[in-house]
N, C-alpha and C positions, 0 to 999 in steps of 0.2 A: 856765523853759520848757524844758520837755522835749523833748529834742532825738531824733528816731526815726531809727534808722538807714535808706537807702533801700534798703538790699539785703534781698531776702526769703530764706527758706530754699531756695526753688528755685532762685533764682540762685546761692546759695553751691553748693548739690549740683552745679548745672551747671558752677561752675568746677572744682569737685573732679572731677568726671568728664572736663570737657576735660584737665585734668594727667594722670589717669591713662592717655589716650588715647595719648598722646606716647611711652610706657612699651612697648616690645616685648618678648614673651617667646615662648618657645616651649613654647605650651600643649598642643601634641599632635606628635610626631614626623611629617614626612609622607615623606620620604625616607631610608629606613633599609636598614642593612646587618645581617645575622645574625651566627652565632657566630664567635668567635675562640678557637682553642686553643693554649694554649703547654706545652711542655715544656724540664726540662732532660735533657740529654744528657751522655755522658761527658766532652767536649770544649766545650761550650759549650751555646748556647739557641737551639730552635727553634720560631717562631710559624708557625701556618696559619691563612687563611680564604679564603673563597671571595671573587668579585669582582664579585658582584651587589649592586644596588642596587634597593630594591623600593619603589615609590610604591603606597601601601595594599598591595592583595593583587596589583598588577600589577608584574611585572620590569619596571624603566625602563632599567636600564644594567648591562652585562655585563663593564664595563672599569674598575671603581673598586676603586681600590687602598688597601685600609684597614688594610694594614702599612706603618708608615713608619718612618724611622733618625731619631732624636734625637741630636745632639751626636755624640760619638765613641763611646759606649760602650752604648748603647741602642736599643731598638726597643719602638714602641708600635703595639698592635693595638685596634681599637674595634668594638663593634658599635650598633646603634642610631642617632640621627638623624645622617646626613652632614656637614648644615652646621654642628652643633654641634661634631661630631670637626675640622671644619676650624677653626672657633674656638679647640678647645684645641691644636692645632697651632700656631697663630698666637701663642699666649700662651708656649708653650714655646719656640718659635724666638727669642722676646725675651728669655726668661730665659737662653738658652744664648748668645744674642748678648751681652747685658751680662755675663754670666760671662767671655765671651772677651776683651772689653773690659779685663779687669784685667790681663792679659798675666802672668801669675802662675806659670805651667807647672802649672797646677791645670785639671781640667775635671770638670764633673758628671757623677757617677757615676749607674747606675740608680737608685740607694735614694733619693740627693738627688732626684731625677727623681719617683720613686714618692712620694714624702713631699710635694712640691709640687702631686702630681696629688690627692694625699688632701685637702688643704687649699683648694685651688681648688673641687675639686667639693662638698663639705661646705659652704663659704661661700657658693655659688650655691643648694643646697638649703635653706640656712635663710634665704636671700631670697624662697622661693618662686619661683625662676627659674631652674630644675634645668638641668644640661646632661644632657641624654636620652643618656647615653653607658654602657655599661659598658666599661672598659679595661684590656687586660692589658699589662703593663710587665714586659719583660724585658732583661736586659743582663751585660754582663762588665766588670769593672775590675779591676786588679792581681789577676789570677789567679782571683776571686771571681765565682761564677755568682748570679745574683739574678733572681729569677720574682716576680713579684705582680700583683695585680688589684685594681680600685677599681668599686664598683657605683656607681649615678647619685645614690644617697643618701649616699655617702661611706663604705660599709663598705669596709674593707681588709684584706687579707691576703697573706702569702708561702706558698708551697708548691714542691712539685718538679712541680707540675702544675697548671694553671688553665684555666678556659674561660668563657666568657661566652654567654649566650641558652641555645638549646637545648642549648649544648654542655656545660651542667651537669648535666643530666638525661641525657643521651645518649652524651656522648663520657667525662665523667669516669669512670664505673661500668668501662669499657673500660682507661681508664689506671690504676685502682686495680688492676685485675686484671693487666695485663701492663706496668705500667712499671716499670724497675729503675733502679739508678743507674750502671750499667755499659753502657748503650744505646749503641751506636755512632752514628754519624750517619746510615748506612744503616736501621737496624733503626728509629731514631727516625724517620727520613722514610715508613719504611713503616708505623710505628704512626699517626702524624698521618694519614697517607692513609685507612687504615681508618678513624679517628675521622669523617674528612669524608664518607665514604662513607656512613657510617651517617645522617649529618646530610642528607646530600642525600637518601636514599628518606626521612625522616622528617621535615624540616622544608620545608614548602612555599616558603618563603623563599629556599633554599640552590638554589644554581646549580653546575654541574660545573666550572667554571673558577675553579682553586685557585692560590694565590700562597703558597708556603713561605719564609720568611725565617730565616737563622741567624748567630749571633755564634761566633767561636772564641775560647778563651781565648788562643790563641797571635797574636790580632791585633784591634786595636782598631776595624778597619774593619768598615763593615757589609756582608754578603753576601746579595745575593737570589737565588733562584732563579727561572729563568725559569716563568711560570705555565703550568701544564699542565691537562689535561682529564682527568677523572674517567671512565673508559670505565663506561657502565652498563651491568650485567650483567642484562639481562632473562633470559637463560637460566638463570641459578641462582636465581631467584625460581619457587617452586613456587605456581601456583594451585589453592587449593582451594576450590572454591565448595559452599557448603551452604545448603539451605533450610531454614528455619525456620518453623513454623507452615502449611507448603504442603505438600499431597501432590502429589509430583514425577510419581506415576504418572497422576493425572487430568487 
């Protein structure tokens, strides 16, 4: 006597679909932050980003700090989905805590944190569950400056100046022209302010409240400059209205 299974293809499909429903993925970033720019200067690292968070095309919040200290030697800044950035910070804090539990006198430096981020983000990309962020990671350890970035698909590199989002297209050309390795702190802040001003004028998601963070070679502690506002210089913008295809005299 042939035994016939009571399960039908439709039942099997429903069970598969129900199991998939239990998996939560960020299919599309909702609350997002825009560009972060980082540079090396003579005595350390500088990172800058605005404090806006957008819900689609609507500015939702102007007090989101997207640059955070990691451990004793590193700073991290992120553009993209804010909730995914919070998840990255949670995982990094777990790694830092686990490393501190060894109490061996050593601590993770920026290069180790950057390598961990590249593996984390690339692994999530391979699972088709990406972390929707581009990350800038800078730091100083044993007198050595380090600055790198990781994209949401795991592309990573080191450089003297890096940027995410529109900063890749609008800020980095300025940095290529004006950055040099002997930048003082004041010159570095002024250069970052220029980059953020250009992004403010050209990027609809940017806001004029800026946070600049820095690390000194001689100090392992993270220092944060108070957030400041970029003054929008409307008077310096010339309006040139031209009519095309219309006879202005008629």
